[in-house]
C-alpha positions in Angstrom: -90.3 -145.9 36.4 -89.8 -142.2 37.3 -92.7 -139.9 36.8 -92.6 -136.9 34.4 -92.9 -134.6 37.4 -89.9 -136.2 39.1 -87.8 -136.0 35.9 -88.8 -132.3 35.5 -87.8 -131.5 39.0 -84.4 -133.3 38.6 -83.7 -131.3 35.4 -84.7 -128.1 37.2 -82.5 -128.9 40.2 -79.6 -129.8 37.9 -79.8 -126.5 36.0 -80.2 -124.3 39.0 -77.5 -125.9 41.1 -75.1 -125.8 38.1 -75.8 -122.1 37.7 -75.4 -121.4 41.4 -72.0 -123.2 41.5 -70.9 -121.4 38.3 -71.7 -117.9 39.5 -72.4 -117.8 43.1 -70.3 -120.2 45.2 -67.5 -118.0 46.6 -65.7 -120.6 48.5 -62.1 -120.7 47.2 -61.9 -124.4 47.8 -64.4 -125.1 45.1 -62.6 -125.8 41.9 -63.9 -126.8 38.5 -67.2 -128.6 39.1 -69.8 -129.8 36.7 -73.2 -131.1 37.8 -73.6 -134.4 36.0 -76.9 -135.6 37.3 -79.5 -135.3 40.1 -81.6 -137.9 41.7 -84.6 -136.6 43.6 -86.5 -138.8 46.0 -90.1 -139.7 45.2 -91.4 -137.3 47.9 -89.2 -134.5 46.4 -87.7 -133.8 49.8 -84.1 -135.1 49.1 -81.8 -134.6 46.1 -78.5 -136.2 45.5 -76.4 -134.0 43.2 -73.7 -135.9 41.4 -70.7 -133.7 40.5 -67.7 -134.3 38.4 -64.6 -132.5 39.6 -61.5 -131.8 37.6 -58.1 -131.9 39.3 -55.8 -133.9 41.5 -57.1 -136.0 44.4 -56.1 -133.2 46.8 -58.1 -130.6 44.7 -61.0 -133.0 44.5 -61.0 -133.4 48.3 -60.8 -129.7 48.9 -63.6 -129.1 46.4 -65.9 -131.6 48.1 -65.2 -129.9 51.4 -66.1 -126.6 49.9 -69.3 -128.0 48.4 -70.3 -129.4 51.8 -69.7 -126.0 53.4 -71.7 -124.2 50.6 -74.5 -126.7 50.8 -76.8 -124.4 52.9 -76.2 -121.5 50.6 -76.9 -123.6 47.5 -80.0 -125.0 49.1 -81.3 -121.6 50.0 -80.7 -120.2 46.5 -82.4 -123.3 45.1 -85.4 -122.7 47.2 -85.7 -119.2 46.0 -85.7 -120.3 42.4 -87.8 -123.4 42.5 -91.6 -123.5 42.3 -92.2 -126.6 44.4 -93.7 -126.7 47.9 -90.6 -128.2 49.4 -87.0 -127.4 48.7 -85.1 -130.7 48.4 -82.3 -131.3 51.0 -79.2 -131.5 48.9 -76.3 -133.9 49.3 -73.3 -133.7 47.0 -71.7 -136.9 45.7 -68.8 -137.3 43.4 -69.6 -138.8 40.0 -66.7 -141.0 39.2 -67.9 -142.1 35.8 -65.7 -139.8 33.8 -62.6 -140.6 35.9 -63.5 -144.3 35.5 -63.8 -144.0 31.7 -60.5 -142.1 31.6 -58.8 -144.8 33.6 -60.1 -147.5 31.3 -58.9 -145.6 28.2 -55.5 -145.2 29.7 -55.3 -149.0 30.4 -56.3 -149.7 26.8 -53.7 -147.3 25.5 -51.0 -149.0 27.7 -52.1 -152.4 26.4 -51.9 -151.2 22.8 -48.4 -149.8 23.3 -47.3 -153.2 24.7 -49.0 -155.1 21.8 -51.4 -156.8 24.2 -54.6 -155.3 22.9 -56.6 -156.8 20.1 -59.7 -154.9 19.0 -62.8 -156.6 17.7 -62.0 -155.3 14.2 -58.6 -157.0 14.4 -60.2 -160.4 15.4 -62.6 -160.3 12.4 -59.7 -159.6 10.0 -57.7 -162.6 11.4 -60.7 -165.0 11.1 -61.3 -164.1 7.5 -57.8 -165.2 6.5 
C-alpha cells in the first residue's frame, strides 16, 4: 500500500511536470503530450512519468526524443517548485492505455460491421425467447 505522503508527492510531480510541459518545454519535437500518471519510488528519489502522446508513430517517436532531451530542464524546474529534500530523477515512459483502448474499440467496431459481434445485451434477449 502506498503511503499518503507518496501519493501526495506523485500528485504534485504530475501537476508540476504537466504545467512545465504545457508552458515551458520549447523543444519543437515535443508535440501534444498529456501526463497520465506518475510513480515515485518509496525513497522519493526516482519518478516514472507516464505520458500519452497524440499523433502518428513518427510524431510519437520524435516527441519521446524531445522529452528525453528536455528531461534535465524539466527536472530542474521540478526541483525549484517542489518542497521535498530530494528532487526525483525523472524518466519518461509512454502510457499506451489510451492507444490500447482505441485499438480495442476499433476492433469491436469492425466486428460489428461484419456482424461478428454479439453484445451481452443481445445474448440476454436471445435467451429469453
